[in-house]
N, C-alpha and C positions, 0 to 999 in steps of 0.2 A: 457574422452571426454564429456560424458553425464553430469558429474558434472560441467563442465565448462559452457556448454550450459544452464543448470538449473541456475546456478549463474548469467549468462548474462540476461536471460529472467526474472529472479527475480529482478535484479537490475532495468531493464527497466520498469517493472510493478510498482515496488515501487516508482520509480521517477516520473512516470506519475501520480500515485495515489496521491502522496504527493504534486505535483504541482497543481493539481485540488482542493486539500483540502485547500492549501494556497491561491489559487485563490478565492475560496468561502468565504474567510475571509471578502471579501467586502460586504457580506450579512449584516454584523454588521453596515455598514454605512447606509444601507437601513432602518434599524430599527428592525432587527431580534434580539430576545433575545438569550441568549447562549443556552438555551434548544431547541429552534427552530432550531438553527445553527446545533446542534448535532443530531437532528432528521432528518434534510435535509441531512447531511453528510452521516448518517447510511443508508439512503434509496438510496444514490447514488452509481452507479456501479464503481465509481473511488475509493471509500472507500474499496470495495471489491478487486480491483486491487492491492491497497497498501498492504492489508494483505496477499493476495496471493503471492505478490513479497516477502514479509518477509518470508513466509513459504518456498518458492522455494530457497531463500538464505540459510535458515537454513538447508534444506535438502542437498543442494549441499555441505555445509560445515561440514556436519556430517561425522565422520570417521567410517570405518568399524572395528568391533572388531574381532581381529584375535586370534585364539585359538591355 
């Protein structure tokens, strides 16, 4: 049951993070360069949410090794 909740929270976090990263693509229209965009995204908390979500999904899908 814990793995299910980890997967759900990971999925929600990664969707929220990816949504905002895609939303921030509009910064190119304003005139940001690619490196300024990457620097802005790395400093954003939503980028962290995306990677935390991916890590939670990985943990939830990891199998236990039985001996």
